[in-house]
C-alpha positions as CSV (number, residue, x, y, z in Angstrom):
1,M,115.4,89.5,120.5
2,L,111.8,88.7,120.9
3,S,110.0,89.5,124.2
4,N,106.4,89.1,125.1
5,Y,104.5,91.7,127.1
6,T,101.1,91.3,128.7
7,A,98.4,93.7,127.5
8,R,95.3,94.7,129.4
9,Y,92.4,96.2,127.6
10,T,89.5,98.1,129.2
11,K,86.3,99.2,127.5
12,I,85.9,102.9,127.8
13,S,83.3,105.4,126.4
14,S,85.5,106.3,123.4
15,G,86.5,102.7,122.6
16,Y,89.3,100.8,124.3
17,L,92.2,101.6,126.6
18,G,95.3,99.4,126.3
19,Q,98.2,99.2,128.8
20,L,101.1,96.8,129.4
21,V,101.1,95.1,132.7
22,E,104.9,94.9,133.0
23,W,105.4,98.5,131.7
24,P,102.5,100.6,132.8
25,E,103.9,103.7,131.1
26,V,103.0,102.1,127.7
27,I,99.4,103.1,127.4
28,T,97.1,104.1,124.5
29,E,93.5,104.3,123.3
30,G,91.7,103.1,120.2
31,K,88.2,103.2,118.8
32,T,88.2,99.4,118.3
33,L,90.0,96.6,120.1
34,E,92.0,95.9,117.0
35,E,93.0,99.6,116.6
36,C,94.0,99.7,120.3
37,R,96.2,96.6,119.8
38,E,98.0,98.1,116.9
39,M,98.5,101.4,118.7
40,L,99.8,99.6,121.8
41,K,102.4,97.7,119.7
42,D,103.4,101.0,118.1
43,A,103.6,102.7,121.6
44,L,105.8,99.8,122.8
45,R,108.2,100.1,119.9
46,E,108.5,103.9,120.5
47,M,109.1,103.4,124.2
48,I,111.8,100.8,123.5
49,L,113.5,103.3,121.2
50,A,113.3,106.0,123.7
51,Y,114.7,103.8,126.5
52,R,117.5,102.7,124.3
53,Q,118.4,106.3,123.4
54,Q,118.4,107.2,127.1
55,K,120.3,104.1,128.0
56,K,117.6,103.1,130.4
57,E,116.9,99.5,131.3
58,I,113.9,98.0,129.4
59,P,111.5,96.2,131.7
60,P,111.3,92.5,131.1
61,G,108.1,91.0,129.8
62,G,106.5,87.6,130.5
63,A,104.0,88.4,133.3
64,L,101.5,85.7,134.0
65,L,97.9,86.8,134.5
66,E,95.0,84.7,135.7
67,Q,91.5,85.5,136.7
68,V,90.6,84.8,140.3
69,P,87.0,84.0,140.9
70,V,85.3,85.3,144.0
71,E,81.6,85.2,145.0
72,F,80.2,88.3,146.7
């Protein structure tokens, strides 16, 4: 089964922080954006395995994000 999750990347002093919107416990860091993406995919696979072993419900993906402009 293929599911899509929404990743959020934040620039930090050591590179990038990646986290899934629908599953905030899946979080990682990488020196580059590409490294962070790969590490986030790996962290997601590991979390899915752990949840399956513990017979926990896997959070569904598919969040919709949009930017909301505001003037201040």
